[in-house]
N, C-alpha and C positions, 0 to 999 in steps of 0.2 A: 190629239189624233188617234194614238194607238192606245189609250184607254178607253175608246169609244169601241162599239161593236165592229166586228168583221163581218162584211157580207162575201160569202163566195158564191160568185155567179158562175151558175153551169150551164151552158148551153147544151141542150136536150137533142139538139139536131147533129151534135158531134160526138159528144160522150155518152157512155154509158156506165153502169155501176160496177167498174173493174176494180179489181185489187190494187193496180197501181193508182187509180184516182182517189180510192178510199186513204190510202197509204199519204198520198200529198195532203189531202184533206185533215188527215191526223197531224202531218207538219204543221199545219196552219194553225188547227186547234190548240196545239201546244204553246204555238208562238203568242195567240191570243190569251190563253190562261195565265202565260208568264208576265203579259201585261194586265193582268187583271181586267180582260176584255171578254165579253161573251161573243159567240158563233152564231151567224145566221146562214143557213143554207137557202139559195134561192135557185130555182130552175126556172128557164124562161120558156114560154110557150108561144108559138106563132097564133097571133088574133084571125078571126076570120076576114074576109074582104068586106068591106063597107057595102059593097054592091051586092047583095044576096039574091040568089037565084034559088035556092033552097034553105032556108034559115033553120028549119027543123033539122034536116041532115047535118048543116054546119054546126050547130048546137051541139049534137051527139058527138062529132068529130071532135069539137074543143073539149067536151066533157072527158072523152076518152084521151086525149093528149094531156090534160090535166091529172087525171089518174095514174097514167103511166109515169108521169113526171114526178107526182108525189111518192108512188112506189119507189121510184129510184131514189128520191130524197131519204126515205125511211130506211133503204137498203144501207146507203152510204152513213147515216147517222149511226145505225147499230153497228157497223164496224169500226168505228173510230173510239178510242179510249178517253174519254173526259169527264169531269167532275158533275159539269152542267150540259145536259142535253142540249143539243142546237134547236134554235127556233127554225120552223121550215116554212117557206113561202114559195108561192107560184106566181111568178110574174108573167101577165099575159098582154101583148103588144110588142111595139118596138123596145127591144131590150134597154138601149140606152137611156130611152124615156122613162120607162117604169123602173129602172134601177135608179135613176137619178131620182126620181120622186120618192122611193123606198128609201134612200139615203136621207133624206129631210124627214120622211116621216119617223124613222127609226133612230134618228141621230147617228147615222153609222160614220165610222172614222175612216176606215179602208176597206174598198171593194177588191176583192181578189178574184182576178179572172185567168182562164187559161188559154195559153196559146196553142191553137190545135196541131200547128206544122212546126213548132220550134220556133221560139222567138227571133224575129229579123228576116224570117224568110216563109211566110210574109207575116207581119202584124196585120192581120185582116182590118175590114172596115167597120166590121162590129168592135173592136177592139179600139181603134182609133177613136170612133165615135164617144167611148166610154172615157178615153183620155183625155178628149178635147173638152166634153161637156158635162161630165158627172162632177158634182160639187164636192165629193170625197176624194182623197187620194187613191189612185189605181195603182194596183202591183199585178203587173203581168208576169205570171206564174209560169213556170217551165211546162212544157208538155208532159203529162203524167206517163206516157209510153216511153219517154226518153230515159236512159240510164244516167244516173246520177251519182258521181264518186264525190262523197263528203270531204271537204276540205277543211283543216283545223288549222290555224284559226281561220274563221270566215272571213272572206276578203271581200270587202264593199268599197266600190269606187263612186266618188261624189265630184263630178264636173261642176265647177264654180266660174261664175262670170262676174266681172267687177259692176256691172248694171245691177244684179241682184244684191250683191253686197255692198250696196252704195251707203252712203251716210244717213238717208232718212229714216224715219221709225219704222214706215212700211216695209222698205228692204230690209232694215235691221231684223224684222220679225220674221221676214221670208229667209234669212239665211239661219236663224235659231231653228226654225221648223225644219228646214234641210238638214242640218247637223244633227237635230236630235232624232229625225227620222232613222238616220244611220245608226244612232246609237240604239234605238229602241227596236229596229229590226234585228238586231242581233240577239236582244231577248236575254242579253246576261252572258251568252255563250262567248269564248274568246273571240276576239275580233281584231281585224286590221283594217283601219280605214285610211284609203289613201285619196286626198284631194288633188284634182287635176284642174291646171289652168291653162288653157291653150292662149297664145297671143302671136300677134304680128306687129312689126312696126307700123304707127300710123302712117298713112300715105305711101305704103309700100307698093301701090300698084301705079303712083305716079313719081316715085320718089328719084328716079334718074332724071325726069324733066325739071322737077322742083330743086334739085339739088346738082344741076349741071354746072353751077359756079363753083361748087364746093371742091376741094381736095377729096381723094379718096378716103383720106384718114379723118376728115370730118364726118362724112357720111357713116363711117364705121362708128366714130364717136357716137353719134345720134342714135344708131341701131343699139349699140352697147347701153347707153343710157336707159332706153326705153326697156331693155331685157332685164336691167338693174331693178328698175322701178317696179316690173311685174313680179320679179323675184321676192323682193322685199314685201310686196303686197301679199303674196301668197305666204310668205313666213308669217305674217301677222295674222292670217286666216287660221294657219296652223297652230299657232298658239293659242287663238280663240276656242278652237276644237279640243285642244290639250285642257283648257280650263272647263269646258262642259264635260269633258271626261272624267275630271277629277271631281267635279260637283256632284257627277252622277255615283261616285264611288265605285267605278270600274277601272282605276288608274292601273290595276294589276292584270287586268283581263283584256284591255282594249289597248292598242297601239296606233299611232297616229303617223302617217308619212304625207308628204306633198311632192307631186311631180309637175314641173314647168315644161308645156309642150310647146315646140315651135310650130307655126302653122294655122290653118284654118281649123277652128274645132270641129267642124262637121267631119273633117279629114284625120286629123291629127288624133282625137279622142277615140274613135272606132279602132283607127289601127293600134293605138296603145292598149285597148281593151284586148283585141285580138292577141297581142303579143304576151299578155299576162293572164294569170289564173284569177278571175275575178268571178265572184259568185253572186254578187247583185250590184246593179248599178242603180243608185238613187239620184233622180234627174228632177231638178228645180225647173219652174216654167216661168214663162213672163208675162202671164195673164195679170190683169189688172182689173179691179171692180167698175171701171170707169167704161170698160167696154166687154159688154156681156159675151161669153163664149170665147174670148181671146185669152186661150189657154197655153197654146204651145207655141213658141217662136220657130221660125223655118231652121234654126242650127239645132234646137232640142229636139225637133222633129227629126232631123236627119241622123243624129246620134241615136234616137229611139229605133228608128227604122234598120239601122246598120248594126244594132247591138242583138249580140246571139246569147246573152244572159237574161235572166229575169230582170225585170225593170220596175222600180218604185217612182211613180210620178209624184211629186208634191206640189199643192196648189198654193198660192196665196191667201191669206186669211180672208181677204175681202173679195175672193172670185165669187161671181154671180153665174150661174149656169143660164144658157139661153133656153132650157125647156122647163125650169122651173119659174113659173108665173103665179100671181097671186090666184089666177083663176083655176090653176092647175096645182094648188097646195097639196089637195087630198087627191092622192092615186086612186082613180074611180077604176081604172084597168086591173088592179092587182089584187088577188083573192087570197086570203090567208088559208092555207092548209091545216 
C-alpha cells in the first residue's frame, strides 16, 4: 500500500497555491519518499454540462480552468523539496470517479485529500464519496490553514473490531494491512500506536428481561466474564502488533498500547479520541469484495464523521469500487498535463 504512489487530490474550487498548502504537500512528499514511493499531484476540474448550449464557449472555459489548475500544480511542485519531481495530472469530471480511475491506471496506493473546514466539521460529500468508492486507501488530511503543533512521538490510534480480526484468511489479511498502515504512516519517526476496542455485553438491551430469573451476582458474573474475554482478545492483538513492530526493526522507536472502552464504538471511540492527543486515526473498514461499493459500515462512518484529526481509511484487499467497471477501465475524462 505505502510503497505504491501517493496521489494528492487538490480541490481547485476550495484551495489555492498557498504557503500552508505547499508546506503540507511537502510533509506528504517526505512521507512518500521515506516509504520509497513517488508523488502525484492531481487537480480536479469540473466538466461542462452534458447538455451544451454553447459548446465553443464551454470548451474555452474548460481550457482556461485546466490551464489555471496546471499553473497551480506547477507552483506547488516548485515549492516542495523532493528528490524526484512529482507527476502532475488534471482530472476532469466527478472527482471521486476520475480519481478512482486514476488510482487503477497509476496503481496508486494512497489518495491524500484535504478537508476544507477541518476534519469532522464537516467531512463533505466529496470526501465521503472518495472514502466509500475509491479503490485505494484514502487519507483525509488536516486543513492546511489550521495551526498544527507537532507531537513527539506521533500518536496513532487504531480502533479494532473482532469481526475484522476474525480467524479467516481474508480478515487476517485485513488485520495485517490495518496495523502495517499504522506503522508505515509513521515513516520511521518515533510513534506510539494505541489499539482501541469498544465492547458491550451481548444482549445488554434485553439483559434485564432475559436474566430476570438470575441473581444480581450471576448477572454481574455474566458481564464480568464478557469483559474479561474482550480484554484477553485485545491483549492478543497488542502482542500481534508488538510482533509486527519487532519484525519491522522499529522496536526502539515505536511503542504499543491498548485501551478497552466500554459502550457503543460510535460513542466511546470518538469520546476517547477527544480526550487524548491523537495525531492520526487509522480506520479499518468492513467492505467485502462480494458487494461492490460496500466500504464503510455505520459504526466506522460514525467514528469518521465525529473525528477531528486526520483519518487514514484502509480497505480490504478484495475491495471492488462501484465506479470501476471493465468498460471504464481506461479514464477517458482525465488528461495528463
